Chimera marker file (.cmm) of the C-alpha trace (Angstrom):
<marker_set name="trace">
<marker id="1" x="-14.928" y="8.657" z="2.198" r="1" g="1" b="0" radius="0.5"/>
<marker id="2" x="-17.266" y="10.355" z="4.664" r="1" g="1" b="0" radius="0.5"/>
<marker id="3" x="-18.792" y="7.093" z="5.867" r="1" g="1" b="0" radius="0.5"/>
<marker id="4" x="-19.345" y="6.868" z="9.634" r="1" g="1" b="0" radius="0.5"/>
<marker id="5" x="-18.905" y="3.480" z="11.280" r="1" g="1" b="0" radius="0.5"/>
<marker id="6" x="-19.179" y="2.006" z="14.759" r="1" g="1" b="0" radius="0.5"/>
<marker id="7" x="-16.016" y="0.420" z="16.175" r="1" g="1" b="0" radius="0.5"/>
<marker id="8" x="-15.885" y="-2.231" z="18.888" r="1" g="1" b="0" radius="0.5"/>
<marker id="9" x="-14.291" y="-1.240" z="22.206" r="1" g="1" b="0" radius="0.5"/>
<marker id="10" x="-11.880" y="-4.208" z="21.931" r="1" g="1" b="0" radius="0.5"/>
<marker id="11" x="-10.306" y="-2.779" z="18.741" r="1" g="1" b="0" radius="0.5"/>
<marker id="12" x="-6.760" y="-1.405" z="18.830" r="1" g="1" b="0" radius="0.5"/>
<marker id="13" x="-4.863" y="0.824" z="16.402" r="1" g="1" b="0" radius="0.5"/>
<marker id="14" x="-1.308" y="2.008" z="15.876" r="1" g="1" b="0" radius="0.5"/>
<marker id="15" x="-0.747" y="5.727" z="15.445" r="1" g="1" b="0" radius="0.5"/>
<marker id="16" x="2.319" y="6.970" z="13.600" r="1" g="1" b="0" radius="0.5"/>
<marker id="17" x="4.982" y="5.121" z="11.648" r="1" g="1" b="0" radius="0.5"/>
<marker id="18" x="5.645" y="1.415" z="12.074" r="1" g="1" b="0" radius="0.5"/>
<marker id="19" x="9.196" y="0.490" z="13.095" r="1" g="1" b="0" radius="0.5"/>
<marker id="20" x="11.732" y="-1.827" z="11.407" r="1" g="1" b="0" radius="0.5"/>
<marker id="21" x="11.075" y="-0.567" z="7.873" r="1" g="1" b="0" radius="0.5"/>
<marker id="22" x="13.831" y="-2.760" z="6.386" r="1" g="1" b="0" radius="0.5"/>
<marker id="23" x="12.208" y="-5.993" z="7.594" r="1" g="1" b="0" radius="0.5"/>
<marker id="24" x="10.868" y="-6.809" z="4.117" r="1" g="1" b="0" radius="0.5"/>
<marker id="25" x="14.269" y="-6.142" z="2.496" r="1" g="1" b="0" radius="0.5"/>
<marker id="26" x="16.174" y="-8.864" z="4.395" r="1" g="1" b="0" radius="0.5"/>
<marker id="27" x="17.710" y="-11.413" z="1.995" r="1" g="1" b="0" radius="0.5"/>
<marker id="28" x="17.270" y="-14.894" z="3.459" r="1" g="1" b="0" radius="0.5"/>
<marker id="29" x="20.224" y="-16.191" z="1.432" r="1" g="1" b="0" radius="0.5"/>
<marker id="30" x="19.512" y="-19.923" z="1.420" r="1" g="1" b="0" radius="0.5"/>
<marker id="31" x="16.662" y="-22.420" z="1.449" r="1" g="1" b="0" radius="0.5"/>
<marker id="32" x="17.352" y="-23.468" z="5.040" r="1" g="1" b="0" radius="0.5"/>
<marker id="33" x="16.653" y="-20.012" z="6.398" r="1" g="1" b="0" radius="0.5"/>
<marker id="34" x="13.207" y="-20.112" z="4.805" r="1" g="1" b="0" radius="0.5"/>
<marker id="35" x="12.621" y="-23.496" z="6.438" r="1" g="1" b="0" radius="0.5"/>
<marker id="36" x="13.460" y="-22.025" z="9.861" r="1" g="1" b="0" radius="0.5"/>
<marker id="37" x="10.535" y="-19.650" z="9.283" r="1" g="1" b="0" radius="0.5"/>
<marker id="38" x="8.238" y="-22.611" z="8.601" r="1" g="1" b="0" radius="0.5"/>
<marker id="39" x="8.037" y="-22.143" z="4.825" r="1" g="1" b="0" radius="0.5"/>
<marker id="40" x="7.803" y="-25.406" z="2.870" r="1" g="1" b="0" radius="0.5"/>
<marker id="41" x="9.397" y="-25.894" z="-0.581" r="1" g="1" b="0" radius="0.5"/>
<marker id="42" x="7.304" y="-24.754" z="-3.551" r="1" g="1" b="0" radius="0.5"/>
<marker id="43" x="7.132" y="-27.211" z="-6.457" r="1" g="1" b="0" radius="0.5"/>
<marker id="44" x="5.434" y="-26.851" z="-9.841" r="1" g="1" b="0" radius="0.5"/>
<marker id="45" x="2.523" y="-29.144" z="-10.643" r="1" g="1" b="0" radius="0.5"/>
<marker id="46" x="3.981" y="-29.724" z="-14.133" r="1" g="1" b="0" radius="0.5"/>
<marker id="47" x="7.067" y="-31.367" z="-12.624" r="1" g="1" b="0" radius="0.5"/>
<marker id="48" x="4.968" y="-33.920" z="-10.690" r="1" g="1" b="0" radius="0.5"/>
<marker id="49" x="3.420" y="-37.253" z="-11.612" r="1" g="1" b="0" radius="0.5"/>
<marker id="50" x="-0.273" y="-37.457" z="-12.559" r="1" g="1" b="0" radius="0.5"/>
<marker id="51" x="-1.125" y="-39.027" z="-9.183" r="1" g="1" b="0" radius="0.5"/>
<marker id="52" x="0.256" y="-35.949" z="-7.412" r="1" g="1" b="0" radius="0.5"/>
<marker id="53" x="-1.233" y="-33.071" z="-9.441" r="1" g="1" b="0" radius="0.5"/>
<marker id="54" x="-3.695" y="-32.479" z="-12.308" r="1" g="1" b="0" radius="0.5"/>
<marker id="55" x="-0.864" y="-30.847" z="-14.325" r="1" g="1" b="0" radius="0.5"/>
<marker id="56" x="1.482" y="-33.795" z="-13.821" r="1" g="1" b="0" radius="0.5"/>
<marker id="57" x="2.641" y="-36.495" z="-16.219" r="1" g="1" b="0" radius="0.5"/>
<marker id="58" x="3.365" y="-36.485" z="-19.933" r="1" g="1" b="0" radius="0.5"/>
<marker id="59" x="6.426" y="-37.485" z="-21.917" r="1" g="1" b="0" radius="0.5"/>
<marker id="60" x="9.428" y="-35.238" z="-21.308" r="1" g="1" b="0" radius="0.5"/>
<marker id="61" x="9.006" y="-31.584" z="-20.384" r="1" g="1" b="0" radius="0.5"/>
<marker id="62" x="5.402" y="-30.863" z="-21.289" r="1" g="1" b="0" radius="0.5"/>
<marker id="63" x="3.218" y="-27.911" z="-20.381" r="1" g="1" b="0" radius="0.5"/>
<marker id="64" x="0.208" y="-28.310" z="-18.090" r="1" g="1" b="0" radius="0.5"/>
<marker id="65" x="-2.296" y="-28.976" z="-20.854" r="1" g="1" b="0" radius="0.5"/>
<marker id="66" x="-5.204" y="-27.354" z="-19.019" r="1" g="1" b="0" radius="0.5"/>
<marker id="67" x="-6.123" y="-24.148" z="-17.238" r="1" g="1" b="0" radius="0.5"/>
<marker id="68" x="-4.202" y="-23.578" z="-13.978" r="1" g="1" b="0" radius="0.5"/>
<marker id="69" x="-5.679" y="-25.614" z="-11.141" r="1" g="1" b="0" radius="0.5"/>
<marker id="70" x="-4.749" y="-26.437" z="-7.549" r="1" g="1" b="0" radius="0.5"/>
<marker id="71" x="-3.538" y="-29.931" z="-6.621" r="1" g="1" b="0" radius="0.5"/>
<marker id="72" x="-7.194" y="-30.681" z="-5.797" r="1" g="1" b="0" radius="0.5"/>
<marker id="73" x="-8.480" y="-29.627" z="-9.218" r="1" g="1" b="0" radius="0.5"/>
<marker id="74" x="-9.989" y="-26.278" z="-8.205" r="1" g="1" b="0" radius="0.5"/>
<marker id="75" x="-9.362" y="-23.481" z="-10.748" r="1" g="1" b="0" radius="0.5"/>
<marker id="76" x="-6.756" y="-20.952" z="-9.618" r="1" g="1" b="0" radius="0.5"/>
<marker id="77" x="-5.267" y="-17.661" z="-10.920" r="1" g="1" b="0" radius="0.5"/>
<marker id="78" x="-8.181" y="-15.262" z="-10.946" r="1" g="1" b="0" radius="0.5"/>
<marker id="79" x="-11.007" y="-17.727" z="-10.239" r="1" g="1" b="0" radius="0.5"/>
<marker id="80" x="-13.058" y="-16.326" z="-7.369" r="1" g="1" b="0" radius="0.5"/>
<marker id="81" x="-13.777" y="-18.856" z="-4.604" r="1" g="1" b="0" radius="0.5"/>
<marker id="82" x="-14.875" y="-16.536" z="-1.794" r="1" g="1" b="0" radius="0.5"/>
<marker id="83" x="-18.444" y="-16.566" z="-0.489" r="1" g="1" b="0" radius="0.5"/>
<marker id="84" x="-19.809" y="-13.062" z="0.125" r="1" g="1" b="0" radius="0.5"/>
<marker id="85" x="-20.753" y="-12.362" z="3.738" r="1" g="1" b="0" radius="0.5"/>
<marker id="86" x="-21.586" y="-8.679" z="3.538" r="1" g="1" b="0" radius="0.5"/>
<marker id="87" x="-23.005" y="-6.810" z="6.491" r="1" g="1" b="0" radius="0.5"/>
<marker id="88" x="-23.988" y="-3.195" z="7.028" r="1" g="1" b="0" radius="0.5"/>
<marker id="89" x="-24.271" y="-3.671" z="10.783" r="1" g="1" b="0" radius="0.5"/>
<marker id="90" x="-21.522" y="-1.205" z="11.740" r="1" g="1" b="0" radius="0.5"/>
<marker id="91" x="-22.324" y="1.550" z="9.228" r="1" g="1" b="0" radius="0.5"/>
<marker id="92" x="-23.999" y="4.496" z="10.964" r="1" g="1" b="0" radius="0.5"/>
<marker id="93" x="-24.357" y="6.768" z="7.928" r="1" g="1" b="0" radius="0.5"/>
<marker id="94" x="-23.491" y="6.068" z="4.302" r="1" g="1" b="0" radius="0.5"/>
<marker id="95" x="-20.928" y="8.113" z="2.387" r="1" g="1" b="0" radius="0.5"/>
<marker id="96" x="-22.272" y="11.181" z="0.659" r="1" g="1" b="0" radius="0.5"/>
<link id1="1" id2="2" r="1" g="1" b="0" radius="0.2"/>
<link id1="2" id2="3" r="1" g="1" b="0" radius="0.2"/>
<link id1="3" id2="4" r="1" g="1" b="0" radius="0.2"/>
<link id1="4" id2="5" r="1" g="1" b="0" radius="0.2"/>
<link id1="5" id2="6" r="1" g="1" b="0" radius="0.2"/>
<link id1="6" id2="7" r="1" g="1" b="0" radius="0.2"/>
<link id1="7" id2="8" r="1" g="1" b="0" radius="0.2"/>
<link id1="8" id2="9" r="1" g="1" b="0" radius="0.2"/>
<link id1="9" id2="10" r="1" g="1" b="0" radius="0.2"/>
<link id1="10" id2="11" r="1" g="1" b="0" radius="0.2"/>
<link id1="11" id2="12" r="1" g="1" b="0" radius="0.2"/>
<link id1="12" id2="13" r="1" g="1" b="0" radius="0.2"/>
<link id1="13" id2="14" r="1" g="1" b="0" radius="0.2"/>
<link id1="14" id2="15" r="1" g="1" b="0" radius="0.2"/>
<link id1="15" id2="16" r="1" g="1" b="0" radius="0.2"/>
<link id1="16" id2="17" r="1" g="1" b="0" radius="0.2"/>
<link id1="17" id2="18" r="1" g="1" b="0" radius="0.2"/>
<link id1="18" id2="19" r="1" g="1" b="0" radius="0.2"/>
<link id1="19" id2="20" r="1" g="1" b="0" radius="0.2"/>
<link id1="20" id2="21" r="1" g="1" b="0" radius="0.2"/>
<link id1="21" id2="22" r="1" g="1" b="0" radius="0.2"/>
<link id1="22" id2="23" r="1" g="1" b="0" radius="0.2"/>
<link id1="23" id2="24" r="1" g="1" b="0" radius="0.2"/>
<link id1="24" id2="25" r="1" g="1" b="0" radius="0.2"/>
<link id1="25" id2="26" r="1" g="1" b="0" radius="0.2"/>
<link id1="26" id2="27" r="1" g="1" b="0" radius="0.2"/>
<link id1="27" id2="28" r="1" g="1" b="0" radius="0.2"/>
<link id1="28" id2="29" r="1" g="1" b="0" radius="0.2"/>
<link id1="29" id2="30" r="1" g="1" b="0" radius="0.2"/>
<link id1="30" id2="31" r="1" g="1" b="0" radius="0.2"/>
<link id1="31" id2="32" r="1" g="1" b="0" radius="0.2"/>
<link id1="32" id2="33" r="1" g="1" b="0" radius="0.2"/>
<link id1="33" id2="34" r="1" g="1" b="0" radius="0.2"/>
<link id1="34" id2="35" r="1" g="1" b="0" radius="0.2"/>
<link id1="35" id2="36" r="1" g="1" b="0" radius="0.2"/>
<link id1="36" id2="37" r="1" g="1" b="0" radius="0.2"/>
<link id1="37" id2="38" r="1" g="1" b="0" radius="0.2"/>
<link id1="38" id2="39" r="1" g="1" b="0" radius="0.2"/>
<link id1="39" id2="40" r="1" g="1" b="0" radius="0.2"/>
<link id1="40" id2="41" r="1" g="1" b="0" radius="0.2"/>
<link id1="41" id2="42" r="1" g="1" b="0" radius="0.2"/>
<link id1="42" id2="43" r="1" g="1" b="0" radius="0.2"/>
<link id1="43" id2="44" r="1" g="1" b="0" radius="0.2"/>
<link id1="44" id2="45" r="1" g="1" b="0" radius="0.2"/>
<link id1="45" id2="46" r="1" g="1" b="0" radius="0.2"/>
<link id1="46" id2="47" r="1" g="1" b="0" radius="0.2"/>
<link id1="47" id2="48" r="1" g="1" b="0" radius="0.2"/>
<link id1="48" id2="49" r="1" g="1" b="0" radius="0.2"/>
<link id1="49" id2="50" r="1" g="1" b="0" radius="0.2"/>
<link id1="50" id2="51" r="1" g="1" b="0" radius="0.2"/>
<link id1="51" id2="52" r="1" g="1" b="0" radius="0.2"/>
<link id1="52" id2="53" r="1" g="1" b="0" radius="0.2"/>
<link id1="53" id2="54" r="1" g="1" b="0" radius="0.2"/>
<link id1="54" id2="55" r="1" g="1" b="0" radius="0.2"/>
<link id1="55" id2="56" r="1" g="1" b="0" radius="0.2"/>
<link id1="56" id2="57" r="1" g="1" b="0" radius="0.2"/>
<link id1="57" id2="58" r="1" g="1" b="0" radius="0.2"/>
<link id1="58" id2="59" r="1" g="1" b="0" radius="0.2"/>
<link id1="59" id2="60" r="1" g="1" b="0" radius="0.2"/>
<link id1="60" id2="61" r="1" g="1" b="0" radius="0.2"/>
<link id1="61" id2="62" r="1" g="1" b="0" radius="0.2"/>
<link id1="62" id2="63" r="1" g="1" b="0" radius="0.2"/>
<link id1="63" id2="64" r="1" g="1" b="0" radius="0.2"/>
<link id1="64" id2="65" r="1" g="1" b="0" radius="0.2"/>
<link id1="65" id2="66" r="1" g="1" b="0" radius="0.2"/>
<link id1="66" id2="67" r="1" g="1" b="0" radius="0.2"/>
<link id1="67" id2="68" r="1" g="1" b="0" radius="0.2"/>
<link id1="68" id2="69" r="1" g="1" b="0" radius="0.2"/>
<link id1="69" id2="70" r="1" g="1" b="0" radius="0.2"/>
<link id1="70" id2="71" r="1" g="1" b="0" radius="0.2"/>
<link id1="71" id2="72" r="1" g="1" b="0" radius="0.2"/>
<link id1="72" id2="73" r="1" g="1" b="0" radius="0.2"/>
<link id1="73" id2="74" r="1" g="1" b="0" radius="0.2"/>
<link id1="74" id2="75" r="1" g="1" b="0" radius="0.2"/>
<link id1="75" id2="76" r="1" g="1" b="0" radius="0.2"/>
<link id1="76" id2="77" r="1" g="1" b="0" radius="0.2"/>
<link id1="77" id2="78" r="1" g="1" b="0" radius="0.2"/>
<link id1="78" id2="79" r="1" g="1" b="0" radius="0.2"/>
<link id1="79" id2="80" r="1" g="1" b="0" radius="0.2"/>
<link id1="80" id2="81" r="1" g="1" b="0" radius="0.2"/>
<link id1="81" id2="82" r="1" g="1" b="0" radius="0.2"/>
<link id1="82" id2="83" r="1" g="1" b="0" radius="0.2"/>
<link id1="83" id2="84" r="1" g="1" b="0" radius="0.2"/>
<link id1="84" id2="85" r="1" g="1" b="0" radius="0.2"/>
<link id1="85" id2="86" r="1" g="1" b="0" radius="0.2"/>
<link id1="86" id2="87" r="1" g="1" b="0" radius="0.2"/>
<link id1="87" id2="88" r="1" g="1" b="0" radius="0.2"/>
<link id1="88" id2="89" r="1" g="1" b="0" radius="0.2"/>
<link id1="89" id2="90" r="1" g="1" b="0" radius="0.2"/>
<link id1="90" id2="91" r="1" g="1" b="0" radius="0.2"/>
<link id1="91" id2="92" r="1" g="1" b="0" radius="0.2"/>
<link id1="92" id2="93" r="1" g="1" b="0" radius="0.2"/>
<link id1="93" id2="94" r="1" g="1" b="0" radius="0.2"/>
<link id1="94" id2="95" r="1" g="1" b="0" radius="0.2"/>
<link id1="95" id2="96" r="1" g="1" b="0" radius="0.2"/>
</marker_set>
């Protein structure tokens, strides 16, 4: 973009192509192999009881009944939760 920035001396970079390109294409094959990697099972809030999730409960197979929320009631799916911590400390000259 033409912007000039300072870079810390501790920073490292990789030049060239990264190896093991097929890493993302490995089929795990079964649930247990995901568990070996430390990944927990992923359950829908709709399939839970009301004590477990805001989408839970209802008679039979019901939809959530409200906008998508986390198990703690915080809106999810597109709701911005990040606090801005912008800094221009490392910018030497702005882009033209």
